[in-house]
C-alpha positions as CSV (number, residue, x, y, z in Angstrom):
1,M,-0.1,0.0,0.0
2,R,2.8,2.3,0.9
3,S,4.5,1.8,-2.5
4,L,1.2,2.3,-4.2
5,N,0.8,5.6,-2.3
6,R,4.4,6.5,-3.4
7,F,3.5,6.1,-7.1
8,R,0.5,8.4,-6.5
9,S,2.3,11.1,-4.6
10,I,2.7,14.6,-5.9
11,R,6.3,14.5,-5.9
12,L,6.5,11.5,-8.4
13,K,3.8,13.4,-10.5
14,L,5.9,16.5,-10.5
15,I,9.1,14.4,-11.5
16,V,7.1,12.8,-14.3
17,A,5.8,16.0,-15.6
18,F,9.1,17.7,-15.4
19,M,10.7,14.9,-17.4
20,L,8.0,14.9,-20.0
21,V,8.3,18.7,-20.4
22,S,12.1,18.5,-20.8
23,V,12.1,15.6,-23.3
24,A,12.0,17.8,-26.4
25,P,14.5,20.5,-25.2
26,T,16.8,17.9,-23.9
27,L,16.8,16.1,-27.3
28,V,17.3,19.2,-29.2
29,A,20.2,20.4,-26.8
30,T,21.5,17.0,-27.0
31,E,21.9,16.9,-30.7
32,L,23.3,20.5,-30.9
33,A,25.8,19.6,-28.1
34,T,26.9,16.3,-29.7
35,Q,27.6,18.1,-32.9
36,L,29.5,20.7,-31.2
37,V,31.7,18.3,-29.2
38,V,32.4,16.1,-32.1
39,D,33.3,19.0,-34.3
40,T,35.5,20.3,-31.7
41,F,37.2,17.0,-31.2
42,E,37.7,16.2,-34.8
43,S,39.1,19.8,-35.4
44,S,41.3,19.4,-32.5
45,L,42.4,16.1,-33.6
46,R,43.0,17.2,-37.1
47,V,45.2,20.2,-35.9
48,W,47.1,17.8,-33.6
49,L,47.8,15.1,-36.3
50,Y,48.7,17.8,-38.9
51,E,51.1,19.4,-36.6
52,T,52.6,16.1,-35.7
53,S,53.2,15.2,-39.4
54,R,54.7,18.7,-39.9
55,F,56.9,18.4,-36.8
56,F,58.3,15.0,-38.1
57,F,59.0,16.5,-41.4
58,G,60.8,19.5,-39.9
59,N,62.8,17.1,-37.9
60,L,63.9,15.4,-41.1
61,L,64.9,18.7,-42.4
62,D,67.0,19.6,-39.4
63,E,68.7,16.2,-39.4
64,R,69.6,16.7,-43.2
65,R,71.0,20.3,-42.5
66,E,72.9,19.1,-39.4
67,A,74.3,16.0,-41.3
68,I,75.4,18.2,-44.3
69,G,77.3,20.5,-41.9
70,I,79.0,17.5,-39.9
71,A,79.9,15.9,-43.3
72,D,81.3,19.0,-44.9
73,S,83.3,19.6,-41.8
74,M,84.9,16.1,-41.8
75,I,85.7,16.3,-45.4
76,E,87.3,19.6,-45.2
77,Q,89.4,18.7,-42.0
78,G,90.6,15.6,-43.9
79,V,89.9,13.3,-40.8
80,L,88.4,10.7,-43.0
81,D,91.4,10.6,-45.5
82,P,93.0,7.4,-43.9
83,L,89.7,5.8,-44.2
84,A,89.1,6.9,-47.8
85,R,92.6,5.6,-48.9
86,G,92.1,2.2,-47.1
87,A,95.0,3.0,-44.6
88,A,92.7,2.7,-41.5
89,K,89.8,0.4,-40.7
90,T,88.2,2.1,-37.7
91,L,86.9,5.5,-37.1
92,P,89.1,7.9,-35.3
93,G,88.5,8.5,-31.8
94,S,87.4,12.0,-32.1
95,V,85.0,11.3,-34.9
96,Q,83.4,8.3,-32.9
97,K,82.9,10.6,-29.9
98,L,81.4,13.5,-32.3
99,M,79.0,10.7,-33.6
100,D,78.0,9.4,-30.4
101,A,77.4,12.9,-29.0
102,L,75.1,14.0,-31.7
103,G,73.3,10.7,-31.9
104,Y,74.3,9.5,-35.4
105,D,74.1,5.9,-36.1
106,V,76.3,5.3,-39.2
107,L,79.1,6.8,-41.3
108,V,79.7,5.2,-44.8
109,I,82.4,6.2,-47.5
110,Y,81.3,5.2,-50.9
111,D,83.4,5.2,-54.3
112,A,81.9,6.7,-57.5
113,D,79.9,3.5,-58.0
114,K,78.2,3.7,-54.7
115,K,80.2,0.9,-53.3
116,A,81.1,1.0,-49.7
117,I,84.8,1.6,-49.2
118,F,84.3,2.0,-45.3
119,S,81.5,1.8,-43.1
120,S,81.1,2.3,-39.2
121,R,78.5,-0.6,-39.3
122,P,78.2,-3.2,-41.9
123,V,75.8,-2.0,-44.5
124,A,74.6,-3.3,-47.8
125,G,73.2,-1.4,-50.6
126,L,72.1,2.2,-50.6
127,D,68.8,3.7,-52.2
128,E,67.7,7.3,-52.0
129,A,64.2,8.4,-51.6
130,P,64.1,12.1,-52.3
131,F,60.9,13.3,-50.5
132,S,61.3,16.9,-51.3
133,E,64.1,19.1,-52.7
134,E,65.8,19.4,-49.3
135,A,64.7,16.3,-47.7
136,T,66.2,12.8,-49.0
137,L,65.7,9.6,-47.0
138,Y,67.9,6.6,-47.5
139,T,67.3,2.9,-47.1
140,V,70.2,0.7,-46.2
141,E,70.5,-3.0,-45.3
142,I,72.2,-3.6,-42.1
143,E,72.5,-7.3,-40.8
144,G,69.8,-8.3,-43.1
145,R,67.3,-5.6,-42.0
146,L,66.2,-3.0,-44.2
147,M,66.4,0.4,-42.4
148,L,65.4,3.9,-43.1
149,M,67.8,6.6,-42.6
150,A,67.8,10.3,-42.5
151,G,70.9,12.4,-43.1
152,A,73.1,13.6,-45.9
153,L,75.3,12.1,-48.7
154,R,78.0,14.6,-49.8
155,P,80.3,14.0,-52.6
156,F,84.2,14.8,-52.3
157,E,87.4,13.8,-54.1
158,R,90.6,12.4,-52.9
159,D,93.6,11.6,-54.8
160,G,91.6,12.3,-58.1
161,R,88.9,10.0,-57.1
162,K,85.2,11.0,-56.8
163,M,83.7,9.6,-53.4
164,F,80.6,10.1,-51.2
165,L,80.3,10.4,-47.6
166,L,77.0,9.4,-45.9
167,V,76.2,10.5,-42.3
168,G,72.9,9.2,-41.0
169,I,70.6,8.4,-38.2
170,F,68.3,5.5,-38.3
171,I,64.4,6.2,-38.0
172,D,63.7,3.5,-35.8
173,E,62.1,3.0,-32.3
174,N,65.0,5.1,-30.7
175,Y,64.3,8.0,-33.1
176,I,60.5,8.1,-32.7
177,G,60.3,6.5,-29.2
178,N,58.1,9.3,-27.9
179,I,55.6,8.6,-30.8
180,N,55.5,4.9,-30.3
181,A,54.9,5.4,-26.6
182,L,51.5,6.4,-27.6
183,K,50.1,2.8,-28.4
184,S,47.3,4.3,-30.5
185,F,49.3,6.3,-32.7
186,E,51.0,5.4,-35.9
187,M,53.0,7.1,-38.4
188,R,53.4,6.1,-42.2
189,L,55.4,7.4,-45.1
190,Y,54.4,7.0,-48.6
191,Y,56.9,7.5,-51.6
192,R,56.1,8.0,-55.2
193,Q,56.9,5.3,-57.6
194,G,55.7,5.8,-60.9
195,P,51.9,7.0,-60.8
196,D,51.2,5.6,-57.4
197,L,52.4,6.4,-53.8
198,I,53.5,3.3,-52.0
199,E,53.9,2.8,-48.3
200,F,57.5,3.1,-47.7
201,Y,57.9,3.0,-43.9
202,S,55.7,2.5,-40.9
203,S,56.6,3.5,-37.1
204,R,55.1,0.0,-36.2
205,E,56.2,-2.2,-39.0
206,G,59.4,-0.7,-40.2
207,V,60.6,-0.5,-44.0
208,H,58.4,-2.2,-46.5
209,A,56.7,-1.4,-49.8
210,D,53.5,-3.3,-50.3
211,R,50.5,-0.9,-49.7
212,L,49.2,1.5,-52.1
213,L,47.7,4.7,-51.0
214,R,44.4,5.4,-52.2
215,R,43.8,7.3,-55.4
216,S,41.1,9.6,-54.1
217,I,43.5,10.8,-51.5
218,V,46.4,11.3,-54.0
219,S,44.1,13.2,-56.2
220,D,43.1,15.6,-53.3
221,L,46.7,16.3,-52.2
222,A,47.9,16.6,-55.7
223,G,45.1,19.2,-56.4
224,G,46.6,21.4,-53.6
225,A,44.8,20.3,-50.4
226,P,46.7,21.1,-47.2
227,Y,46.0,17.8,-45.9
228,V,43.1,15.2,-46.0
229,F,41.4,14.1,-42.8
230,Q,39.5,10.8,-42.7
231,R,37.5,9.3,-39.7
232,A,38.0,5.6,-41.2
233,A,41.4,5.9,-42.8
234,E,43.6,2.9,-43.8
235,G,40.9,0.4,-44.0
236,G,38.7,1.9,-41.1
237,R,41.1,1.3,-38.5
238,F,42.4,4.9,-38.0
239,L,41.5,8.6,-37.6
240,G,44.2,10.2,-39.6
241,V,45.7,12.9,-41.5
242,Y,47.5,12.7,-44.9
243,T,50.1,15.5,-45.4
244,P,51.7,16.0,-48.7
245,L,55.5,16.4,-49.4
246,Y,56.3,18.5,-52.6
247,D,59.3,19.1,-54.7
248,N,60.3,22.4,-56.0
249,R,58.0,22.3,-58.9
250,Q,55.2,21.5,-56.4
251,Q,54.9,18.0,-57.6
252,L,53.6,15.5,-55.1
253,L,56.7,13.2,-54.0
254,G,55.3,11.7,-50.9
255,V,52.7,11.8,-48.0
256,I,53.3,11.5,-44.3
257,F,50.5,9.7,-42.5
258,C,49.7,10.3,-38.9
259,G,46.8,8.5,-37.2
260,L,45.3,7.1,-34.1
261,R,43.6,3.7,-34.0
262,S,39.9,3.6,-33.7
263,D,39.8,0.7,-31.5
264,V,42.2,2.1,-29.0
265,G,41.5,5.1,-26.6
266,A,38.9,7.8,-26.9
267,A,39.7,8.5,-30.7
268,G,37.2,5.8,-32.0
269,W,34.7,6.2,-29.1
270,V,34.2,9.6,-29.8
271,N,31.5,9.8,-32.6
272,Q,27.9,10.9,-33.3
273,T,26.2,8.1,-31.8
274,N,28.3,7.6,-28.7
275,I,28.5,11.2,-28.0
276,F,24.6,11.7,-28.4
277,I,24.1,8.8,-25.8
278,A,26.4,9.9,-23.3
279,I,25.1,13.5,-23.4
280,L,21.6,12.2,-23.4
281,V,22.2,10.0,-20.5
282,L,24.1,12.9,-18.5
283,G,21.4,15.4,-19.5
284,S,18.6,12.9,-18.4
285,A,20.4,12.2,-15.3
286,L,20.8,15.9,-14.4
287,A,17.1,16.4,-15.3
288,V,16.1,13.8,-13.0
289,L,18.2,15.2,-10.5
290,G,16.8,18.6,-11.0
291,A,13.3,17.1,-10.9
292,L,14.0,15.4,-7.6
293,L,15.5,18.7,-6.1
294,L,12.7,20.7,-7.3
295,S,9.8,18.5,-6.5
296,R,11.3,18.0,-3.0
297,Q,11.5,21.9,-2.6
298,L,7.9,22.0,-3.8
299,T,6.6,19.2,-1.6
300,K,8.7,19.7,1.6
301,P,6.2,22.2,2.8
302,L,3.4,20.2,2.2
303,L,4.9,17.3,3.8
304,R,5.6,19.3,7.0
305,L,2.0,20.4,6.8
306,A,0.9,16.9,6.7
307,E,2.7,15.9,9.4
308,A,1.3,18.8,11.6
309,V,-2.1,17.8,10.4
310,R,-1.5,14.2,11.8
311,A,-0.3,15.6,14.9
312,V,-3.4,17.7,15.4
313,S,-5.6,14.9,14.7
314,A,-3.8,12.9,17.5
315,G,-4.4,15.6,19.9
316,D,-1.5,18.0,19.7
317,Y,-3.0,21.5,19.1
318,H,0.2,23.4,19.6
319,Q,1.7,22.3,16.2
320,A,3.0,25.4,14.0
321,V,4.2,25.1,10.4
322,A,7.2,27.4,9.3
323,V,5.9,29.8,6.8
324,T,8.4,30.5,4.0
325,G,8.0,32.6,0.9
326,R,4.6,34.2,-0.2
327,D,3.1,31.4,-2.5
328,E,-0.1,29.4,-2.1
329,V,1.6,26.8,0.1
330,A,2.9,29.8,2.6
331,E,-0.7,31.0,2.8
332,L,-2.0,27.5,3.4
333,S,0.8,27.1,6.2
334,A,-0.3,30.5,7.8
335,A,-4.0,29.5,7.6
336,F,-3.1,26.2,9.3
337,N,-1.1,27.9,12.0
338,R,-4.2,30.3,12.7
339,M,-6.4,27.3,12.8
340,T,-4.1,25.4,15.4
341,V,-4.2,28.5,17.5
342,Q,-8.0,28.6,17.4
343,L,-8.0,24.9,18.1
344,A,-5.8,25.2,21.0
345,R,-7.9,27.9,22.5
346,L,-11.3,26.1,22.1
347,R,-9.5,22.9,23.4
348,E,-8.3,25.0,26.5
349,V,-11.9,26.4,26.9
350,E,-13.5,22.9,26.5
351,E,-11.1,21.5,29.1
352,R,-12.0,24.3,31.6
353,M,-15.5,23.8,31.0
354,R,-15.2,20.2,31.7
355,R,-13.5,20.8,34.8
356,Q,-15.9,23.5,35.9
357,E,-18.7,21.1,35.1
358,R,-17.0,18.4,37.3
359,L,-16.5,20.8,39.9
360,S,-19.9,22.1,39.8
361,T,-21.2,18.3,39.9
362,L,-18.8,17.6,43.0
363,G,-20.3,20.8,44.7
364,E,-23.7,19.7,44.1
365,V,-23.0,16.2,45.5
366,A,-21.1,17.9,48.4
367,A,-24.2,20.2,49.1
368,G,-26.4,17.1,49.2
369,L,-23.8,15.1,51.4
370,A,-23.7,18.0,53.8
371,H,-27.5,18.3,54.3
372,E,-27.8,14.5,54.9
373,V,-24.5,13.9,56.9
374,R,-23.7,16.8,58.8
375,N,-26.6,16.6,61.3
376,P,-25.8,12.9,62.1
377,L,-22.3,13.8,62.4
378,G,-23.1,16.6,64.8
379,I,-25.2,14.3,67.0
380,I,-22.1,11.9,67.0
381,K,-19.8,14.4,67.9
382,T,-21.9,16.0,70.6
383,T,-22.6,12.5,72.3
384,A,-18.8,11.6,72.1
385,E,-17.9,14.8,73.7
386,L,-20.5,14.1,76.5
387,L,-19.4,10.8,77.1
388,Q,-15.8,11.9,77.3
389,R,-16.7,14.1,80.1
390,S,-18.2,11.1,82.0
391,Q,-16.4,10.2,85.2
392,S,-16.9,6.4,84.9
393,L,-14.8,6.0,81.7
394,N,-11.3,4.5,82.2
395,E,-8.3,6.0,80.2
396,A,-8.5,3.7,77.4
397,E,-12.2,4.4,76.7
398,T,-11.8,8.1,76.9
399,R,-8.8,7.8,74.3
400,R,-11.1,5.9,71.9
401,L,-13.9,8.3,72.2
402,G,-11.2,11.1,71.4
403,Y,-10.5,9.1,68.2
404,V,-14.2,9.4,67.3
405,V,-14.5,13.3,68.0
406,E,-11.3,13.6,65.9
407,E,-12.3,11.7,62.9
408,V,-15.8,13.4,62.9
409,R,-14.2,16.7,62.9
410,R,-12.0,15.6,59.9
411,I,-15.1,14.4,58.2
412,D,-16.7,17.9,58.8
413,A,-13.5,19.5,57.5
414,L,-13.8,17.5,54.4
415,I,-17.5,18.3,53.8
416,R,-16.5,22.1,54.2
417,D,-13.9,21.6,51.5
418,F,-16.5,20.0,49.2
419,L,-19.0,22.9,49.8
420,T,-16.5,25.4,48.5
421,F,-17.1,24.0,45.0
422,A,-20.8,24.5,45.5
423,K,-20.4,28.0,47.0
424,T,-20.4,31.0,44.7
425,P,-19.1,34.4,45.8
426,Q,-21.7,36.4,47.5
427,V,-20.2,39.7,46.8
428,F,-17.3,41.0,44.6
429,V,-15.4,43.6,45.9
430,A,-12.2,45.6,45.1
431,I,-9.3,43.7,46.4
432,R,-5.5,44.3,46.2
433,P,-3.9,40.9,45.5
434,S,-0.6,42.3,47.1
435,E,-2.8,42.6,50.5
436,I,-4.0,39.1,50.1
437,V,-0.5,37.6,49.5
438,G,0.7,39.5,52.6
439,R,-2.0,38.0,54.8
440,A,-1.4,34.3,53.6
441,L,2.6,34.8,54.2
442,D,1.9,36.2,57.7
443,F,-0.1,33.1,58.4
444,A,2.4,30.6,57.0
445,Q,5.5,32.3,58.0
446,Q,5.9,30.3,61.1
447,E,5.4,27.1,59.4
448,A,8.0,28.2,56.8
449,D,10.5,29.1,59.6
450,R,9.9,25.6,61.1
451,R,10.6,24.0,57.7
452,G,13.7,26.2,56.8
453,V,12.0,27.7,53.8
454,A,12.9,31.4,52.8
455,I,10.0,33.3,51.4
456,S,10.3,36.4,49.2
457,F,7.7,38.5,47.7
458,V,8.6,40.7,44.6
459,D,5.7,43.0,44.0
460,R,6.0,44.9,40.7
461,A,2.2,46.2,40.8
462,P,1.4,47.0,44.5
463,D,-1.5,49.2,43.5
464,A,-3.1,46.8,41.2
465,V,-6.8,46.1,41.9
466,V,-9.2,43.2,41.0
467,R,-12.8,42.2,41.6
468,G,-13.3,39.2,43.7
469,D,-14.2,37.4,47.0
470,P,-11.4,38.2,49.5
471,G,-11.9,35.0,51.2
472,Q,-11.9,32.7,48.1
473,V,-8.8,34.6,46.7
474,Y,-7.2,34.2,50.0
475,D,-7.8,30.5,50.0
476,A,-6.4,30.1,46.7
477,V,-3.2,31.9,47.6
478,L,-2.8,30.0,50.9
479,N,-3.3,26.6,49.2
480,L,-0.4,27.4,46.8
481,V,1.9,28.6,49.7
482,L,1.3,25.5,51.7
483,N,1.6,23.1,48.9
484,S,5.0,24.7,48.3
485,L,6.0,24.4,52.0
486,D,4.9,20.7,51.9
487,A,6.9,20.1,48.8
488,M,10.2,21.4,50.6
489,Q,10.5,19.3,53.6
490,G,14.2,19.8,53.8
491,G,14.0,23.6,53.4
492,G,14.2,25.8,50.2
493,Q,13.2,28.8,48.5
494,L,9.6,30.2,47.8
495,T,9.4,33.4,45.5
496,I,6.3,35.1,45.0
497,Q,6.1,37.7,42.2
498,Q,3.3,40.1,41.0
499,W,3.2,42.1,37.9
500,S,0.5,43.7,35.7
501,D,0.7,44.1,31.8
502,G,-2.2,46.6,32.1
503,E,-5.0,44.0,31.2
504,Q,-4.1,41.1,33.5
505,I,-2.6,40.8,36.9
506,R,-0.3,37.8,37.4
507,L,0.8,36.1,40.6
508,V,3.7,33.6,40.2
509,F,4.6,31.2,42.9
510,S,8.1,29.5,42.3
511,D,9.7,26.9,44.7
512,T,12.8,24.8,44.7
513,G,10.9,21.7,45.4
514,P,10.9,18.4,43.2
515,G,8.1,19.7,41.0
516,V,5.2,17.9,39.6
517,S,5.5,14.4,38.0
518,N,4.7,14.1,34.2
519,E,2.2,11.6,35.1
520,I,0.0,14.0,37.4
521,Q,0.4,17.0,35.3
522,P,-2.5,16.3,33.0
523,R,-4.9,15.9,35.9
524,L,-3.1,18.2,38.3
525,F,-6.3,20.5,38.7
526,D,-8.9,17.6,39.0
527,P,-10.3,16.6,42.4
528,F,-8.7,13.9,44.5
529,V,-5.2,14.1,42.5
530,T,-2.4,14.4,44.8
531,S,1.2,13.4,45.0
532,K,1.3,13.8,48.9
533,P,1.1,10.8,51.2
534,S,-1.8,12.5,53.0
535,G,-4.7,14.9,52.2
536,A,-7.7,14.6,49.8
537,G,-6.3,16.1,46.9
538,L,-8.9,19.0,46.7
539,G,-6.5,21.9,47.2
540,L,-5.4,22.6,43.5
541,A,-9.1,21.8,42.5
542,K,-10.2,24.5,44.8
543,V,-7.6,26.8,43.4
544,F,-8.9,26.2,39.9
545,A,-12.5,26.6,41.0
546,V,-11.8,30.0,42.6
547,M,-10.0,31.3,39.6
548,E,-12.8,30.3,37.2
549,T,-15.3,32.1,39.4
550,H,-13.1,35.2,39.2
551,G,-12.7,35.1,35.4
552,G,-9.1,34.1,35.6
553,K,-7.1,31.0,35.4
554,V,-4.4,28.9,37.1
555,E,-1.6,27.3,35.1
556,Y,1.4,24.9,36.1
557,K,4.6,25.7,34.3
558,G,7.2,23.0,35.0
559,D,10.7,24.1,35.7
560,P,13.8,22.0,36.4
561,G,14.4,23.5,39.6
562,G,10.9,23.2,41.1
563,A,7.3,24.0,40.6
564,V,6.0,27.2,39.2
565,F,2.1,28.1,39.5
566,E,0.7,31.3,37.8
567,L,-2.6,33.0,38.7
568,T,-4.0,35.4,36.2
569,F,-6.7,37.8,37.2
570,P,-8.4,40.3,34.8
571,V,-7.3,43.8,36.1
572,A,-9.8,46.4,37.2
573,A,-9.0,49.9,36.2
574,S,-9.7,51.5,39.6
575,E,-11.2,50.6,43.0
576,D,-14.5,52.3,41.9
577,D,-14.6,50.2,38.7
578,A,-13.9,47.1,41.0
579,R,-17.1,48.0,43.2
580,A,-19.2,48.6,40.2
């Protein structure tokens, strides 16, 4: 049932409505965002791949220029003459140190027929691949492996013979180590042979010549395109850029390909479909989150209001709902608060009327009881007192008759207490509550001294006047004073304060006793309710009855340090008004 209610809740309806309203804008925004992300990614990728190819080609040019300078310097200084004449078989130490310092891998001296006279490493064959007017790559075979080399081949003459000096660096995993560190990256070189461009070198596979570059790409590059970008390059395995290399006549000599594998990393994942799904899922999640937060913000005041309504229906009329904002929910909350205040007042009036009715009924019963019982009690009391005076009784009999007389007096006092509830004030006169308090304190002072209780009276309205029955008001005040003294058997402090706000006069009795237990508080002013081991439990009920007949009220306000009782009287403007 609870799950069914959850599906019928306003919050769920708000979430569903929000999602339905946001579907169309979300789809449109997702499509636009997808296009933007994919275009931005591809644009950045194109630029990066193109710059990488240009950077590699620039390195080749730098290697050639540096190799030309080194080769020309060696030729001019004649450090290689012994090797050219066959008089030496190893590189001079200074030359070897220079080669190692600059990172060159091989030095070869060829005769006019390109036959090696000396080689720092065993090489076989030499093929040139002029990728541009200034950039020529060479292939040599070393230890049965065909290697691609960047460098310079410089002619020179010795002893009337034409020779060539080759200084180069291998384009291998050491040369492009940083590139190969990217597992998804691959670089390829295509070189023109006849009408076709054939793959000449791969950073992953080395030197070979078995793959042709597609004619459509060759046509675009030959037509002057700065580069060609394809999302499905090299058989669909790469996202790549083809960068052209031209000779001095702007004829296409070669192509550098730089690509990212589409099955590794983010390159292949970033496409229209995947980005659309990702943004849609993310946007939907944000929409749901926003709907949750918005629905919570909208329904939270309603939930608080519902909780308060349940509390009121359970009998708690002191509920109040926080009012925030100026919307309809705030107006509803304010109206609810006003309603609970009215209900609390009505509940208080109803409770007072019930108590008054109980006390009135008790008074009627007491009046009938007094009429039927007091006369027989008087006869019993008189007879017992006469028998006590008889000289024929022994001491034990006289003591037993004393018990009878004492119990009759106690019953008579109890009946008088009951009659208080039936007795209505005969005349309301102008009285000063401060004078009533003074009389009660004078009466109780001796008992307070005996119990070690200090009494103080703070009178902030000494001239305040009320209309009432002096005797009944005195009984109410004295009851509260004596109750406080009974609660402080081991001594303590009783403080009485009086003040007026212009409409009401308040008398507050505060003691340092144990206070009233939570179990008794709801019935504190009912007849026969007491926490004392002795007594009929009519004292506070009498106080309540007196205050009701005087148009006031009595309240108990618990305090951790003792009990606090407050009497509230309607104020009379003057003694003349009080007498009216």
